[in-house]
N, C-alpha and C positions, 0 to 999 in steps of 0.2 A: 522344281519337281512337283508333279501332280499330288495334292494333299491326299486324294483318295486312292493313291497307288499303295497297295499292300507290299511291304518289303519283307523278303525272307531274311531272318536273322541267323537261324541255325536249323539243322535237322539231324536226326540220328535214327537208327534202327534199334528196336527193342525186342529182345527175345524172351521167352518164358524164363522165369526165375530158375526153374529146374525142369529137367526133361523126364517125363514119365515114359514107361515102356510102351504104353498105349499110343503116345504121340509119335512114336517112331514108325508107326504103320500108316499107309495111305488112308486118307479120309475120303470116303466115297460120296458121290452126289446122287441125289434121288431124282425122280421124274420132275418134281417141283423145282428143284435146284437147277437142273440142266436147262429147263425151259427159260431161265433167266439170263443166259449167257450173253444175249445181245441188248439187254436193257442196262440202265445206268446204275452206278453205285448208289446206295442210300446215303443221303447227306442231310443230317440234322445237327443243330447246335443250339447252345444257350449263351445268352448275353448277361454278363454280370457287371455290377458296379464295383469299382475300386473303392477302398476307404477314402475318406477325406484326406487331402494332402498332408494335413498335420498329424493324421493318425496312420499314415501309410508307411510301413517299413521300407527302407531303401532297397532291400533285397527281396521284396515281396514276390516279384514275378519269378526270380531264380529259384526261390524256395518252392513255389507252386510247381514249377517245371520239374524240379528234382523229385518232389513227391509224386507228381503225375507219372514220371518215368518209372519210379519204383512200383507205384500202384499198377501201372500197365503191365509191368513185368510179372507181377503176382497174378493179375487177372488172366493173363495169357496161359498161365499154368492150367487153368480150368477151361479156357476157350482157345486151346492150342491151335485149332485149324486156322485161326485168324493170323497166326504168325507164319503161315505157310505160303505157298505159291500154287497156282493152278498148273497142271501138267497134262499133256496129251500123249496118248499111246495109240499108235496105228498098227494094225496087223493086216497082212495081205490075204491070208487064207484061214478061215473065211474073212472077207473084207470087214473090218471093224475099226471104230474110232472112239476111243474112250477118253473122257475128260474127268479128272479127279484132283484132289488136293495132295500135293507132296509137302508134308509137314517138316521135312528135314532140310531140303535143298533151298534155303531161303535165309536172307539176312534178318527177317523178322517183320514186325509191324513198324510203322513210321510215326515219329513224333516231331512236329514242326513248331518252331517259334517264329512268329511274324509280328509286324507292327504296322500301324497305319495312323496318320495324324488327323484323326477325326474323333468326335466325342459320341457318347451314348446318344445324345439328343439328335445327332446327325442320322442315327439309324432309326430312332423311334418317332421323331417329330414329323417326317414327311408323310403325306397321305399314302404314298406308294413305297413299297420296300425298295430301297436304293440298290442299284446293280452291284455296288461294292461288296454287298453281303456274299455274293457268289464267290468272291475271292477269299472268303473266310474258310474255305474248304479245299482240301486236296482233291485230285481226280476229277477236275472240272471236265465235263462232257465224256469222260471215260466210260466205256462199256465193260461189262463184268469179264468178258473174255480177256481183257487186257490184264487180268490178274495173273497171267502167265509170267509177265515181266514187271508188273506193278505190285506194291504191297496190297494184301487183301483188306487191310485196315490202316487207316491213317488218322491221326488226331492232330489237329492244328490249334495251337493257342495263339490267338491274335490279340496283341496288346493295343488298346485304344488309349486316347489321352486320359480318360477317366473311367475306363472299363476294360473288360476282358471277354473275348468271345472264345468259347471252346467248341470247335466244330469236328464232328466225327464223320468220316466217310467209310462205309462198310460194303464190301463186295456183296451184291444182292444175290449172287449164286450160292452164298454161304448162309444167308439168313434173311428173314423177313422183318417186318416192323416189330413183331413180338421179340424176336431174337436180338435185334438192334438195341431195343430199350432194356432187355434183360442184361446185355453186356454193359451198356452205359450205366445202369443201376448198380451193377457189381463193381464197376470201376470206381464209382463214387463211394460205394460202401467201404471198399478197401482204402481209398484215399482218406475217408473220415476216420476210420478205425486206427490208422497209423501203427503199423507193426509188421513183423515178418511172418507171423503165424495167424493171419486173420482167417477165421472160420466163416465162409460166406453163407448167406442165408438161403440162397437158391442155386445150388450147383447145376450147370447145364446138363441136360441129358443128351449125350452125343451119339447114342446108338441110332443108326440110320433106319428109317421106315421104308420098307419095300413090301409090295404085296407078295403073298406066299408064292414061292417058285421063281422069284426074280431078284436080281441084284447079287452081290453088291456093285458089280460093274455093268453099266448099261451102255450098249453101243449106240452111237448116233449114226444116221444114214448119210454121212458125208465123207468126203475125202480131203477137204480143205476148209479152213475157217471162212474163206470168202463166200462160201456157199450158204452160210447162216449168220454172218455178222453184218449189220448195217449201222450207219450212223444217222443220228436224228438231230436236226437243227430246228429249235423251236421258232415259231413265228414271233414277231414283236409283240410282246405282251406287257400288260400292267399287272402288278401283283399287289394286292391289298389284303390286310388283315382285318376281319370284321369280328367284333366281340358280341356274343349273345349271353346275357345273364341267365342264371338258373331260373329266375322268375319268368323271363321272356320265353325260354324254351318250355317251361311248364305250361304256359298258356297255349303255345302251338300244339303241344301234345293233347291238351284238354280239347282244343278246337278240332283237331284231326279225329280224335276218337268220337266226339260228339256228332260230327258231320257224317261219319260212316256208321254210327250207332254200334260202336264196339268198345271194348277196353283193352284190346290186344296190341294196339299200335304203340311202339316205344317212342321215347323222346328223340332219339337219334334219327329214327325213320321219319318222324314228323319234321324235324329240321331239314333233313335231306330232301324230302318232298317239297318243302317250302322253297329251298334253294333251287331245286330243279325247275319249279314253275317260274320262279323269279328270273332266272337266267334265260329260260326259253322265251319269256316275255320280252326281256331286254334285247334278244337276238332278232326279234321281229320276223320270225319265219312265216312263210305261207302256211295256211292251216293244214295242208296235206303233208308237210314235212314230217318224216319219222324222226322222233327224238328219243333218246334213252338216258337212263340213269344207272350207272354201274356202281356197285358197292364192293370194296375190297372186303373179303370175308375169310375168316379163320377156319381151318379144317380140324385143328387139334381136338376140340371138344365134340366135333361132329362124327368122327370116326368111331366105330364100335368094334372092339373096346377103344376108348378115347386115348389119344396120345397125352403124355404129360404136358401141362402148361409150360414146363420148362424145357420141352424138346427144342433143341437148337438146330435150326435149319429153316427151310421154307415150308410152310404148310398153309398156303393161301390160294385162293382163286378170286374170281369176281362173279357176282350175280348181277342180272340186269333186268330192269323193267323197261318196256318200250311202248310207245303209243305215238299218235300224231300230235303235233303242236296244238292243233285245233281242239282235239279232245282233252289234252292235258290242261289247257287253260279254260275250257268250258266246264269241266268237272271241277269239284271243289278240292281243297287240300286233303281232306279225309280220303277221297278216292285215290289221289296220287300216292298218299302214304300207304294205303292198303296194297297197292301194286308192289311197292317195295317190300312190305311185310310178307306178302305171298312168295316173292322171290327168295327171301331169306329162309322162310319156313320150309320151302321145298328143297333147300340145300341140305341134304341128308347124307348118311353114310353111303347110301346107294349111289347118289349122284357124285360124291367125291371119288368113290372107287370107279365109277363109270368113266370119269375124266381120266384117271390114272390108267385104266385099261386101254382107253382110246390112245393115250399118249404111247403106251408100250407097243401098240400095234402099228402106230404111225407117228414116231417121234417128231416134235416140232420145237422151234425156238421162238419165243415171243419177239416181235419187231415193234418197237414203240410207234412208228408211223402207221402201222396197221391196227394197233391195239386201241387207239383212241380216235374217235371221229369227232370233228368239230360241231356236229349237230347235237351232241350229247354232253353229259357231265360225268365225271368220274370222282367219286368220293374216296379219298385215300387216307392213310394213317388212321389214328384212333384217339378219341379223348379218354379212352380207358387206360392208356399207358401212363406209367409214372414218369413224368417228364420234369416237373418242378421239384421233385425230391432229390435231384442230383446236385450235390453241392461240392465245391472244390476250394474250400477256405475263404470264400467270398460271400457267404450267405446264400439266400434264395435268388435264383435267376430273375432278371427283370422281364425277359422275353425269350421266345423260342423262334428261330428262323431256320430256313432250309436253303440249300444250294440250287444250282442250275438243274439238277436231275429231275426228270419226269415232269417238266413244266410244259403245258400245252393249253390250247384254248379249251376251257371248261374243266381244268383240273382244280379240285377243291380238296385241300388237306385239312383234317380236323385235329385239333389239339385241345387239351384241357385248358380252361381259363386259369390265369395265374392265381386267382382268389379261390379256386376249387369250388366245391359245393354243387357241382353239376353244370357249371358255366362252361362254355365252349368258344374257342377261337377258330375261325375258318380262314384259311389262306386261299384266296380266290384268284385264279389266273385267267385273264380275258384280254382280248384286243381292245384298243382304245374306245371304239364306238360302242361295243357291248358293255364295257365297264362304265362308261358315262351314263348309258341308258339305265343300268342297274342302280347307279347312285341317284338317279332322278326318279326312281320308283318309290313313291311315298309309302306304299304298303311295306316294301322290303325294308326301307330305312327306319320305319317306325318300330320294327321288331329288333333291329340291330341296336345294341346298347352303346357301343362306341367303337372307334378304331383302336388298335393296339400296336 
């Protein structure tokens, strides 16, 4: 048997510990949610070390699984839409097509126990993230519309020889990265508190956001799912984790601000601009090739009045800076970082509402293949999310990894570094020739602190 083959040991469905009156009602999807129906589930997870063999209780994994099941059941009381299923309602007169969450007609969220005969070092030692990591998640290659028949949330505990990986797959039509980590943080909080009456620190705000005069049911201009669902197969890519220390990032920020004679450019925009320039150089584009850098950006705080930071759902868009490869590389880091700064500053309440109004007048569904062009880069996820604070009886995680979802040429996901303090890990996806050129770039590698 192939040692790197992940074996499924058991699986079960988990429902909320108790049912509230509110959870008996349909959970409606907003413009931001519905536009996600054809992209992948969010797949992120954490790798933990098992205790040393002499300190490891025989029933450790079973105990963790039981506590995880109980914690999940309690967490779903607060995040009850994740225990539901998508449902579609069609009407003839006038023609309408509605997708929403049916919170009642579902077996619940899924909890999977799996195992693989490899060690923690088999995951962390290679230069590139091994493909087996993709098997640590449920819903491989699934698009969100599949939530009509698939669980909207799956948690997979994969037992390694000397470690445990806890991978979470959440339907992206129900929530963005902020909501994903809010849920994961709550699950960990309940797990660590151990009890039936845990008062969680951040209850999710489940009230939907619609512009005045719209909602709660939004009709899509389709008659069948084939009109708006497409499958995306990523090209052959290498995936590598690059670590940037807080000191290294601080130097980039100082350089970017000095070069543009400003103090307004943030650490993350400086790092993003540095990566954009480095990858563009590695791709060896002709000077007139247009290249862009997209940043995933949060809308909650930009709306007036702002949404709660605990608003559960999608509230994201992307902003983009674009130029030619020639100009990007002829200009300095400060210039590139300023283009990103301007793109973010201009994303205001007016632009957020403009996007929503445009969607309402002409609804559309994102298609991954159209969303990301191989001449650009896309900065996803965020180093601001609390990722290493999630513990499940095994201490602090050793590393964070992601599944197959949303991997393409030029996708860069940003995570907080394990040591905290402003350090950042970047998960970079590139084809072989571009990755090798990036690794040969002395300026880039001088800023990288290490691989993780």
